[in-house]
C-alpha beads as a LAMMPS data file, in Angstrom:
LAMMPS data file: protein, C-alpha beads

341 atoms
340 bonds

1 atom types
1 bond types

-500.0 500.0 xlo xhi
-500.0 500.0 ylo yhi
-500.0 500.0 zlo zhi

Masses

1 110.0

Atoms # bond

1 1 1 32.122 -320.958 -442.729
2 1 1 32.986 -323.592 -440.133
3 1 1 32.136 -322.660 -436.554
4 1 1 33.784 -324.545 -433.676
5 1 1 32.469 -324.230 -430.121
6 1 1 34.759 -325.080 -427.219
7 1 1 32.465 -325.833 -424.250
8 1 1 34.370 -326.908 -421.113
9 1 1 32.429 -329.037 -418.581
10 1 1 29.635 -329.680 -421.088
11 1 1 28.856 -333.117 -419.665
12 1 1 29.313 -332.236 -416.002
13 1 1 25.630 -331.654 -415.218
14 1 1 24.704 -332.814 -411.701
15 1 1 22.233 -335.693 -411.570
16 1 1 19.631 -333.375 -410.117
17 1 1 19.608 -331.463 -413.385
18 1 1 19.383 -334.552 -415.568
19 1 1 15.816 -333.736 -416.609
20 1 1 16.847 -330.564 -418.432
21 1 1 16.279 -330.833 -422.186
22 1 1 18.154 -328.713 -424.713
23 1 1 16.556 -329.239 -428.106
24 1 1 19.092 -327.527 -430.387
25 1 1 22.212 -328.736 -428.587
26 1 1 20.881 -332.295 -428.407
27 1 1 20.023 -332.248 -432.122
28 1 1 23.526 -331.074 -433.059
29 1 1 25.034 -333.820 -430.910
30 1 1 22.706 -336.547 -432.168
31 1 1 23.012 -335.801 -435.892
32 1 1 26.726 -335.016 -435.830
33 1 1 29.685 -337.330 -436.214
34 1 1 31.319 -338.049 -432.885
35 1 1 35.074 -338.419 -432.625
36 1 1 37.384 -339.013 -429.691
37 1 1 40.762 -337.418 -429.110
38 1 1 42.357 -340.866 -429.152
39 1 1 43.753 -343.290 -426.566
40 1 1 41.006 -342.317 -424.100
41 1 1 42.765 -338.977 -423.707
42 1 1 40.877 -336.152 -422.054
43 1 1 41.931 -332.589 -421.375
44 1 1 40.841 -329.615 -419.356
45 1 1 40.372 -326.425 -421.339
46 1 1 43.948 -325.233 -420.755
47 1 1 45.507 -328.441 -422.067
48 1 1 43.108 -328.497 -425.025
49 1 1 44.116 -324.954 -425.963
50 1 1 47.809 -325.747 -425.518
51 1 1 47.539 -328.682 -427.898
52 1 1 45.457 -326.715 -430.405
53 1 1 48.010 -323.884 -430.532
54 1 1 51.056 -326.170 -430.573
55 1 1 52.289 -325.110 -427.117
56 1 1 53.524 -327.080 -424.152
57 1 1 51.200 -327.668 -421.222
58 1 1 50.655 -326.379 -418.640
59 1 1 50.258 -322.988 -420.258
60 1 1 51.958 -319.872 -418.806
61 1 1 48.633 -318.368 -417.802
62 1 1 50.164 -315.254 -416.257
63 1 1 52.116 -314.183 -419.343
64 1 1 49.239 -315.041 -421.678
65 1 1 46.781 -313.063 -419.537
66 1 1 49.072 -310.024 -419.703
67 1 1 49.326 -310.401 -423.474
68 1 1 45.552 -310.781 -423.789
69 1 1 45.157 -307.504 -421.909
70 1 1 47.193 -305.713 -424.579
71 1 1 50.547 -305.485 -422.794
72 1 1 53.747 -307.148 -423.954
73 1 1 55.011 -309.363 -421.102
74 1 1 58.459 -309.514 -422.711
75 1 1 60.659 -312.319 -421.478
76 1 1 59.585 -311.843 -417.877
77 1 1 58.419 -314.602 -415.572
78 1 1 54.726 -314.070 -414.892
79 1 1 52.080 -315.937 -412.959
80 1 1 48.464 -315.454 -412.001
81 1 1 47.835 -314.170 -408.482
82 1 1 44.067 -314.355 -408.387
83 1 1 42.084 -313.058 -405.394
84 1 1 40.267 -315.778 -403.473
85 1 1 38.282 -316.227 -400.302
86 1 1 39.262 -318.966 -397.872
87 1 1 36.233 -320.465 -396.159
88 1 1 37.601 -321.913 -392.942
89 1 1 35.860 -325.143 -391.963
90 1 1 36.410 -327.543 -389.103
91 1 1 39.091 -329.708 -390.681
92 1 1 40.270 -327.721 -393.687
93 1 1 40.039 -324.492 -395.633
94 1 1 38.093 -324.411 -398.877
95 1 1 39.010 -322.207 -401.837
96 1 1 36.228 -319.961 -403.111
97 1 1 37.327 -318.304 -406.392
98 1 1 36.457 -314.717 -407.201
99 1 1 33.900 -315.948 -409.747
100 1 1 31.668 -316.601 -406.746
101 1 1 31.666 -313.034 -405.368
102 1 1 31.962 -309.457 -406.660
103 1 1 35.204 -307.472 -406.672
104 1 1 35.305 -303.828 -407.751
105 1 1 38.146 -302.143 -409.626
106 1 1 38.750 -299.811 -406.656
107 1 1 38.985 -302.728 -404.222
108 1 1 41.410 -304.625 -406.452
109 1 1 43.690 -301.616 -406.912
110 1 1 43.740 -300.789 -403.194
111 1 1 44.572 -304.356 -402.178
112 1 1 47.288 -304.717 -404.829
113 1 1 48.872 -301.402 -403.800
114 1 1 49.272 -302.687 -400.230
115 1 1 50.639 -306.048 -401.375
116 1 1 53.109 -304.407 -403.767
117 1 1 54.526 -302.151 -401.055
118 1 1 55.244 -305.213 -398.941
119 1 1 56.557 -307.537 -401.667
120 1 1 58.356 -304.968 -403.833
121 1 1 61.628 -306.907 -403.829
122 1 1 60.043 -310.177 -404.948
123 1 1 56.998 -309.607 -407.101
124 1 1 54.662 -306.961 -408.471
125 1 1 50.932 -307.646 -408.755
126 1 1 48.832 -306.039 -411.495
127 1 1 45.004 -306.111 -411.204
128 1 1 44.389 -306.455 -414.939
129 1 1 40.776 -307.236 -414.124
130 1 1 39.086 -306.881 -410.720
131 1 1 38.811 -310.674 -410.468
132 1 1 41.973 -311.567 -412.406
133 1 1 45.364 -310.463 -411.120
134 1 1 48.811 -311.172 -412.588
135 1 1 52.204 -310.966 -410.904
136 1 1 55.668 -310.418 -412.359
137 1 1 58.197 -312.435 -410.411
138 1 1 61.234 -310.253 -409.739
139 1 1 63.171 -312.420 -407.269
140 1 1 65.182 -315.493 -408.218
141 1 1 62.855 -318.001 -406.607
142 1 1 61.202 -320.948 -408.306
143 1 1 57.514 -320.298 -409.005
144 1 1 54.714 -322.530 -407.708
145 1 1 53.245 -325.183 -409.994
146 1 1 49.546 -324.884 -409.126
147 1 1 46.745 -324.961 -411.697
148 1 1 43.569 -322.937 -412.112
149 1 1 41.550 -322.010 -409.017
150 1 1 38.352 -322.881 -410.842
151 1 1 39.496 -326.491 -411.061
152 1 1 40.622 -326.532 -407.450
153 1 1 37.641 -324.815 -405.871
154 1 1 36.000 -326.605 -402.944
155 1 1 39.067 -328.797 -402.392
156 1 1 41.174 -328.582 -399.204
157 1 1 43.732 -325.809 -399.588
158 1 1 46.479 -327.828 -397.920
159 1 1 46.446 -330.236 -400.863
160 1 1 47.409 -327.476 -403.278
161 1 1 49.902 -325.231 -401.529
162 1 1 53.087 -324.439 -403.479
163 1 1 55.703 -327.164 -403.270
164 1 1 59.245 -327.772 -404.485
165 1 1 62.652 -326.344 -403.635
166 1 1 61.234 -322.930 -402.701
167 1 1 58.277 -324.272 -400.720
168 1 1 59.194 -322.499 -397.468
169 1 1 59.453 -319.071 -399.109
170 1 1 56.156 -319.485 -400.928
171 1 1 54.434 -320.655 -397.770
172 1 1 55.801 -317.575 -395.965
173 1 1 54.789 -315.308 -398.852
174 1 1 51.286 -316.755 -398.793
175 1 1 51.013 -316.303 -395.025
176 1 1 52.258 -312.717 -395.218
177 1 1 49.781 -311.857 -397.959
178 1 1 46.950 -313.353 -395.909
179 1 1 47.879 -311.209 -392.906
180 1 1 48.025 -308.065 -395.050
181 1 1 44.671 -308.820 -396.613
182 1 1 43.030 -309.776 -393.323
183 1 1 43.788 -306.370 -391.776
184 1 1 42.988 -304.305 -394.867
185 1 1 40.195 -301.680 -394.694
186 1 1 38.781 -303.005 -397.982
187 1 1 38.040 -306.334 -396.357
188 1 1 36.668 -304.731 -393.211
189 1 1 34.190 -302.873 -395.426
190 1 1 33.352 -306.035 -397.371
191 1 1 32.606 -307.974 -394.203
192 1 1 30.433 -305.126 -392.952
193 1 1 28.396 -305.449 -396.171
194 1 1 28.152 -309.218 -395.786
195 1 1 30.441 -309.857 -398.780
196 1 1 33.173 -312.530 -398.524
197 1 1 36.534 -310.885 -397.785
198 1 1 39.435 -311.334 -400.204
199 1 1 41.678 -312.990 -397.656
200 1 1 44.212 -314.857 -399.785
201 1 1 45.775 -315.223 -403.231
202 1 1 46.012 -318.174 -405.559
203 1 1 49.338 -318.343 -407.407
204 1 1 49.238 -320.445 -410.572
205 1 1 50.138 -320.527 -414.252
206 1 1 53.770 -319.428 -413.925
207 1 1 56.026 -319.203 -416.954
208 1 1 57.304 -317.114 -419.827
209 1 1 55.418 -316.296 -422.995
210 1 1 55.604 -319.129 -425.583
211 1 1 58.035 -318.373 -428.374
212 1 1 55.584 -319.518 -431.027
213 1 1 51.912 -320.395 -431.387
214 1 1 49.841 -321.394 -434.392
215 1 1 46.323 -322.686 -434.982
216 1 1 43.947 -323.453 -437.836
217 1 1 41.345 -320.764 -437.070
218 1 1 40.855 -317.431 -438.800
219 1 1 39.460 -315.918 -435.631
220 1 1 39.037 -316.684 -431.935
221 1 1 36.043 -315.261 -430.069
222 1 1 36.384 -315.438 -426.306
223 1 1 36.460 -313.529 -423.052
224 1 1 38.831 -316.149 -421.635
225 1 1 42.330 -314.602 -421.359
226 1 1 44.297 -317.759 -422.211
227 1 1 42.445 -318.196 -425.498
228 1 1 42.794 -314.501 -426.324
229 1 1 46.481 -314.450 -425.411
230 1 1 47.224 -317.505 -427.550
231 1 1 45.292 -316.013 -430.459
232 1 1 47.288 -312.809 -430.225
233 1 1 50.537 -314.774 -430.053
234 1 1 49.486 -316.685 -433.177
235 1 1 48.467 -313.431 -434.949
236 1 1 44.864 -314.626 -435.275
237 1 1 41.937 -312.201 -435.261
238 1 1 40.425 -311.841 -431.790
239 1 1 36.906 -310.847 -430.840
240 1 1 35.179 -310.358 -427.513
241 1 1 32.340 -312.765 -426.875
242 1 1 29.092 -311.087 -428.020
243 1 1 25.695 -311.689 -426.507
244 1 1 24.698 -314.412 -428.950
245 1 1 25.460 -316.220 -432.194
246 1 1 23.335 -313.852 -434.271
247 1 1 25.558 -310.956 -433.192
248 1 1 28.628 -313.063 -433.913
249 1 1 27.407 -314.021 -437.400
250 1 1 26.613 -310.406 -438.236
251 1 1 30.176 -309.348 -437.345
252 1 1 31.992 -312.403 -438.754
253 1 1 31.171 -312.752 -442.453
254 1 1 34.457 -314.430 -443.424
255 1 1 34.737 -317.942 -444.726
256 1 1 37.100 -320.335 -443.022
257 1 1 37.228 -321.911 -439.578
258 1 1 36.450 -319.905 -436.439
259 1 1 36.659 -320.809 -432.735
260 1 1 34.207 -319.600 -430.087
261 1 1 35.001 -320.342 -426.435
262 1 1 31.925 -320.714 -424.229
263 1 1 33.310 -321.238 -420.729
264 1 1 30.268 -320.192 -418.714
265 1 1 29.794 -323.685 -417.236
266 1 1 33.165 -323.792 -415.489
267 1 1 32.424 -321.598 -412.484
268 1 1 29.075 -323.136 -411.492
269 1 1 30.457 -326.632 -412.005
270 1 1 33.507 -326.003 -409.831
271 1 1 31.333 -324.429 -407.135
272 1 1 28.853 -327.288 -407.163
273 1 1 26.103 -324.842 -408.139
274 1 1 23.563 -327.103 -409.875
275 1 1 21.053 -324.310 -410.453
276 1 1 23.689 -321.976 -411.868
277 1 1 25.023 -324.748 -414.096
278 1 1 21.554 -325.428 -415.509
279 1 1 21.004 -321.708 -416.107
280 1 1 24.311 -321.448 -417.961
281 1 1 23.399 -324.463 -420.106
282 1 1 20.127 -322.789 -421.035
283 1 1 22.035 -319.644 -422.052
284 1 1 24.312 -321.709 -424.324
285 1 1 21.253 -323.411 -425.788
286 1 1 19.210 -320.263 -426.439
287 1 1 21.931 -317.824 -427.449
288 1 1 24.352 -320.078 -429.310
289 1 1 23.098 -323.540 -430.242
290 1 1 19.640 -322.537 -431.461
291 1 1 20.872 -319.685 -433.713
292 1 1 23.766 -321.765 -435.062
293 1 1 21.449 -324.682 -435.806
294 1 1 19.169 -322.285 -437.701
295 1 1 22.193 -320.911 -439.578
296 1 1 23.283 -324.451 -440.438
297 1 1 19.829 -325.278 -441.792
298 1 1 19.862 -322.082 -443.873
299 1 1 23.400 -322.743 -445.201
300 1 1 24.715 -319.572 -443.561
301 1 1 27.175 -321.887 -441.801
302 1 1 28.616 -324.986 -443.440
303 1 1 29.603 -326.886 -440.319
304 1 1 29.253 -326.657 -436.543
305 1 1 31.671 -328.545 -434.292
306 1 1 31.228 -328.839 -430.535
307 1 1 34.292 -329.746 -428.470
308 1 1 33.898 -331.175 -424.958
309 1 1 37.546 -331.305 -423.798
310 1 1 37.040 -332.989 -420.413
311 1 1 35.222 -335.855 -422.147
312 1 1 37.792 -336.003 -424.949
313 1 1 34.977 -335.764 -427.508
314 1 1 34.027 -333.645 -430.518
315 1 1 30.758 -333.569 -432.485
316 1 1 30.903 -332.330 -436.086
317 1 1 27.618 -331.531 -437.865
318 1 1 27.023 -330.389 -441.452
319 1 1 23.836 -329.344 -443.234
320 1 1 23.540 -332.820 -444.745
321 1 1 23.872 -334.492 -441.355
322 1 1 20.633 -332.839 -440.249
323 1 1 18.729 -335.190 -442.578
324 1 1 19.680 -338.187 -440.417
325 1 1 16.239 -338.134 -438.777
326 1 1 16.611 -341.645 -437.411
327 1 1 19.229 -340.349 -434.969
328 1 1 16.898 -338.972 -432.346
329 1 1 17.893 -336.357 -429.815
330 1 1 18.543 -337.690 -426.334
331 1 1 19.286 -336.114 -422.936
332 1 1 22.677 -334.467 -422.714
333 1 1 24.281 -337.026 -420.404
334 1 1 23.720 -339.797 -422.981
335 1 1 26.384 -338.299 -425.264
336 1 1 29.244 -338.336 -422.778
337 1 1 30.228 -341.976 -423.387
338 1 1 32.815 -342.779 -426.025
339 1 1 31.083 -345.780 -427.535
340 1 1 28.488 -344.962 -430.197
341 1 1 25.027 -346.171 -429.188

Bonds

1 1 1 2
2 1 2 3
3 1 3 4
4 1 4 5
5 1 5 6
6 1 6 7
7 1 7 8
8 1 8 9
9 1 9 10
10 1 10 11
11 1 11 12
12 1 12 13
13 1 13 14
14 1 14 15
15 1 15 16
16 1 16 17
17 1 17 18
18 1 18 19
19 1 19 20
20 1 20 21
21 1 21 22
22 1 22 23
23 1 23 24
24 1 24 25
25 1 25 26
26 1 26 27
27 1 27 28
28 1 28 29
29 1 29 30
30 1 30 31
31 1 31 32
32 1 32 33
33 1 33 34
34 1 34 35
35 1 35 36
36 1 36 37
37 1 37 38
38 1 38 39
39 1 39 40
40 1 40 41
41 1 41 42
42 1 42 43
43 1 43 44
44 1 44 45
45 1 45 46
46 1 46 47
47 1 47 48
48 1 48 49
49 1 49 50
50 1 50 51
51 1 51 52
52 1 52 53
53 1 53 54
54 1 54 55
55 1 55 56
56 1 56 57
57 1 57 58
58 1 58 59
59 1 59 60
60 1 60 61
61 1 61 62
62 1 62 63
63 1 63 64
64 1 64 65
65 1 65 66
66 1 66 67
67 1 67 68
68 1 68 69
69 1 69 70
70 1 70 71
71 1 71 72
72 1 72 73
73 1 73 74
74 1 74 75
75 1 75 76
76 1 76 77
77 1 77 78
78 1 78 79
79 1 79 80
80 1 80 81
81 1 81 82
82 1 82 83
83 1 83 84
84 1 84 85
85 1 85 86
86 1 86 87
87 1 87 88
88 1 88 89
89 1 89 90
90 1 90 91
91 1 91 92
92 1 92 93
93 1 93 94
94 1 94 95
95 1 95 96
96 1 96 97
97 1 97 98
98 1 98 99
99 1 99 100
100 1 100 101
101 1 101 102
102 1 102 103
103 1 103 104
104 1 104 105
105 1 105 106
106 1 106 107
107 1 107 108
108 1 108 109
109 1 109 110
110 1 110 111
111 1 111 112
112 1 112 113
113 1 113 114
114 1 114 115
115 1 115 116
116 1 116 117
117 1 117 118
118 1 118 119
119 1 119 120
120 1 120 121
121 1 121 122
122 1 122 123
123 1 123 124
124 1 124 125
125 1 125 126
126 1 126 127
127 1 127 128
128 1 128 129
129 1 129 130
130 1 130 131
131 1 131 132
132 1 132 133
133 1 133 134
134 1 134 135
135 1 135 136
136 1 136 137
137 1 137 138
138 1 138 139
139 1 139 140
140 1 140 141
141 1 141 142
142 1 142 143
143 1 143 144
144 1 144 145
145 1 145 146
146 1 146 147
147 1 147 148
148 1 148 149
149 1 149 150
150 1 150 151
151 1 151 152
152 1 152 153
153 1 153 154
154 1 154 155
155 1 155 156
156 1 156 157
157 1 157 158
158 1 158 159
159 1 159 160
160 1 160 161
161 1 161 162
162 1 162 163
163 1 163 164
164 1 164 165
165 1 165 166
166 1 166 167
167 1 167 168
168 1 168 169
169 1 169 170
170 1 170 171
171 1 171 172
172 1 172 173
173 1 173 174
174 1 174 175
175 1 175 176
176 1 176 177
177 1 177 178
178 1 178 179
179 1 179 180
180 1 180 181
181 1 181 182
182 1 182 183
183 1 183 184
184 1 184 185
185 1 185 186
186 1 186 187
187 1 187 188
188 1 188 189
189 1 189 190
190 1 190 191
191 1 191 192
192 1 192 193
193 1 193 194
194 1 194 195
195 1 195 196
196 1 196 197
197 1 197 198
198 1 198 199
199 1 199 200
200 1 200 201
201 1 201 202
202 1 202 203
203 1 203 204
204 1 204 205
205 1 205 206
206 1 206 207
207 1 207 208
208 1 208 209
209 1 209 210
210 1 210 211
211 1 211 212
212 1 212 213
213 1 213 214
214 1 214 215
215 1 215 216
216 1 216 217
217 1 217 218
218 1 218 219
219 1 219 220
220 1 220 221
221 1 221 222
222 1 222 223
223 1 223 224
224 1 224 225
225 1 225 226
226 1 226 227
227 1 227 228
228 1 228 229
229 1 229 230
230 1 230 231
231 1 231 232
232 1 232 233
233 1 233 234
234 1 234 235
235 1 235 236
236 1 236 237
237 1 237 238
238 1 238 239
239 1 239 240
240 1 240 241
241 1 241 242
242 1 242 243
243 1 243 244
244 1 244 245
245 1 245 246
246 1 246 247
247 1 247 248
248 1 248 249
249 1 249 250
250 1 250 251
251 1 251 252
252 1 252 253
253 1 253 254
254 1 254 255
255 1 255 256
256 1 256 257
257 1 257 258
258 1 258 259
259 1 259 260
260 1 260 261
261 1 261 262
262 1 262 263
263 1 263 264
264 1 264 265
265 1 265 266
266 1 266 267
267 1 267 268
268 1 268 269
269 1 269 270
270 1 270 271
271 1 271 272
272 1 272 273
273 1 273 274
274 1 274 275
275 1 275 276
276 1 276 277
277 1 277 278
278 1 278 279
279 1 279 280
280 1 280 281
281 1 281 282
282 1 282 283
283 1 283 284
284 1 284 285
285 1 285 286
286 1 286 287
287 1 287 288
288 1 288 289
289 1 289 290
290 1 290 291
291 1 291 292
292 1 292 293
293 1 293 294
294 1 294 295
295 1 295 296
296 1 296 297
297 1 297 298
298 1 298 299
299 1 299 300
300 1 300 301
301 1 301 302
302 1 302 303
303 1 303 304
304 1 304 305
305 1 305 306
306 1 306 307
307 1 307 308
308 1 308 309
309 1 309 310
310 1 310 311
311 1 311 312
312 1 312 313
313 1 313 314
314 1 314 315
315 1 315 316
316 1 316 317
317 1 317 318
318 1 318 319
319 1 319 320
320 1 320 321
321 1 321 322
322 1 322 323
323 1 323 324
324 1 324 325
325 1 325 326
326 1 326 327
327 1 327 328
328 1 328 329
329 1 329 330
330 1 330 331
331 1 331 332
332 1 332 333
333 1 333 334
334 1 334 335
335 1 335 336
336 1 336 337
337 1 337 338
338 1 338 339
339 1 339 340
340 1 340 341
């Protein structure tokens, strides 16, 4: 069995957390063979997945999220319409994604019902998950070209508003949605509880479902909807992310190559949450790297590969590589450079 871990933002630890040591992860990185994607090319997770599944980037996140949820999006034009909170500051508004605050199923459904009554002629919003909404575009207007809110969090909103031939309509649509959300009883109740109101939407990931997708893995384990949607499109076995690698190994006895997506670092990194980032790293270390290292030593797993897409790097480690004792483990940030030290 060959286990591949896709770990976005692996080398994004703030300097304040540089003293954190991760024995199993560092050992896998130090003993493994490092390779670069070539030509100093780096990718975010979405582009890495697009390349791995033979699809064009940017990915149609809306259609893939619908597919991942078990519904056929058909040939419709879908996009993500994720709930966000706009933190109004002196000179600009900052995007706070829903990963930073709770949203209940009841709140999501009530807000989407109000929005759908107003925008019935143009789009229909489906709260597939309380924090992840998708919209089917019904009107003949060009969709916005924005990317993921997690990557855009904490940046001025004005830099990322929809643009292009239909800019005026999208600006109006965004303003109308903000007014509807601002006056909604759900948000009045949230503010009364001291919870950030859902006062805007982030439209991104527009497109139609890819005609084809293919990848080398026998299974994809992930809670991330793009990875799950691509796996379903490629007719690859899909599994929800379990608590840890031991649970995964117990349920995945097949030989072959398997992908596990560990995207828990993305939200704290985008929010500038150094403490949350360190905590998520420790979870990856304890629940995934340590058990997989033990499985590699015991020959339960033949190879472990760690992909860090933003750095354009991969680290491939076999049982035999563990004998390279002269390659001592070093702090995580020392592995981010491309040149071998």
